[in-house]
N, C-alpha and C positions, 0 to 999 in steps of 0.2 A: 463794287462790293458793298453789300448791305451792312448797316451798323448793327453789331450784336446787341441783343436785349440786355437790359440791366439785370445782373444775376440776383440782385436784391428783390426784384419784382416777382420773378418766377424762375426758380432754379432749373426746372425742366425745360422751359423755353430757351434758357441760355445753353443747356446741353444739346437741345435739339438743333439749335443754330449751328454749332460747331460740327455736329455729326453730319448734317446736310452739306456743310461746306466740304466735307471729305468725300462726298458723293454717295452717302448712304441714304436709304429710304427710311424715314422716321415717322412713326405714327404714335398716337397717345391713346391707347385703348382704355386706360383708367386715369383718373385725375392725378394719381401719384406714380404712374408707371409709363415707360416708353417701350416701344417695340422697334428694333433696328434690324434692317435687312440689308444685305450687300454681298459682294463677291469675295468676302473674306473667308478664310478657312478656320480661324480660331475665334469662335463666338465668345468664349470666356474672356479673352483679352479685350474685345470690343465692349462687352457689357461692363467690365470693371472700369475701363476708361470713361465710359458714359456716366457711371455712378460717381466717379471722381470729379467730373465736371459739374455735378449737381450739388456739390458741397457736402454738408453733413447730413443730408436727407431730412426726413425719411423719403426714400425713392426706390422704385423697382425698375429694372431694365431687363427686357428680353432681347437677346441678340440671336438671329437665325442666319446661319451661314449658307453659302451656295450649295453645300452638300446636304442641306436640311437638318444639320445638327443645330442644337440650340443651348443657350445658357440663360438662366435667370439669376440676376443679382438682386438681393434684397438688402438694403442698406439703411440702417438706423443706428447711428453711433451710440454705443461702441460695437454693435453687432453687425457683422458682415456675413451674409449667407450667399453661397453660390450653389446652384444646381445645374449640372451639365448632363446633357443627353447626347450620345453619339451613336448613330445607326440604330440598331435594334437592341443595344445593350441597356441594362438597367440604369436609370438616372443616378448620378453620384452627388450626394449632398456634402457640403463642407460649411462648417460654422466657425467663424473666427470672432474673437473679441480683441479689437485693436486699440492701441493706446492713443491718447490725445495727440493731435498733430499728424497722425498717419492717415493717409487716404486710401480708398479702395484701389486706386491705380498705382500704388507703390510697386516698385520694380519687383520686389519679392513675390507679390501676389500675381503680377502679370506673367511671371515665369512659370507659375502653376505648381511650384514645389511646396513641400510642407514648411510650416513656420512655427515658431514658438507660441503663436497666438491661436493655433488650431485647438478646437475642442474635440478631443478624440472620442469616437463612439465605438461600441462593440456590438455587432460587426462594423467594420469601417464603412464610411460614406453613407451613413444612415441619418435621417433627420432627428434633430433634438427638439424638445418641446419649445425651447426658446426660439429656435429657428422658425418653427411653425407660427409662433406668435408674431415674429417680425413680418411674415407674409400676410397674416391676418390683419395686422395694423395697416397694411398697404391696400387692403381690399382684394388681395389675391387669394382665390379659393383653390386654385390648382396650379402646379408649377409649369404646366405646358403652356406655350405661347397661345394666345387667342387665335383661333382659326387654323392652328397647325395640325397637319395630318401626318401621322406616323408612317414611316416607310413600310412597304409590304414585307412580310416575313419571307426569308429566302426559301426558294422551293426545296421541297424534300427530295434528296437525290433518290432516284429509282435505280435499283441494281439491275443491270442487264440480265436478261434470261438466257442462260446458256443451254442450247439444245442438248438433250441427252445423246451421248455417243452410242451409235448402234453396237449391239453386242456382236462380237465376232464368233461365228459358229464354225467350229472345226468340222470339216467334212472328211470322213475316213477315205483315204485313197487306197483303192484295191491294188494289192500287189500282183504283178504279172505272174501267171501260172508257169511253174517250171516245166519245161517240155519233158515228157517222159521218154526214156530211152526205149527204142524198139527191142522187143524180146528177140533173142537170137533164134534163128531157124535151124533146127537140128535135122540133118539129112538122115534118112533111114534106108535100110536095105529093102528093095522092092520085093525080095523073095521071103525073107524071114521077119521083116519089119523091125530089125534091131538097129540101134543107132550106129551109124558108120563112124569109124575113126577118122582122124585127120587125113589118112592116106586115101580115103574114099573107097577102100576095098573091104567088104564085110569079112569079119574074122571067122564067121561060121560057114558062110557059103563060098568064100574065096572068090 
């Protein structure tokens, strides 16, 4: 095992050593900032731990997770700035002013909840001027990690086209013709041509 560097010589070199010992890929894109990548899922936790290893700063740490989510921590006592981007959602800023003796990797911060040290903005999770000054002091001009590419936007769902139902055409059905009753045949007398009664004997001619 290599000997860790003296933290009094270079705080970032000291933090880099411990992060690499944990299996993370660590680079130094700026003199006062690190970029950490690994198979972790919570980049905010990793960035806060790295900033804690760097002492009182000033230091910046980007952490990029295996899901391409990222967190930037800007630390310059007493100001602790965290910016977290998950998926395609808008980046969330958080600015805290922490008391002496408290580090960025304090358990309350690692758990991600609100604390009495938060500077509340309206609307929530927006940058403060002081937070931007912390990043500017570190030489950071944009919160996104150097070389980071945003995930593609989700495809716009296309509604399936439902074919129009054919209209039902009512066809008139011809009613069957009612058979006509044959007209009765009236028998007539061959002599006087008068209708014969039911007896068949002409009343006139006998």
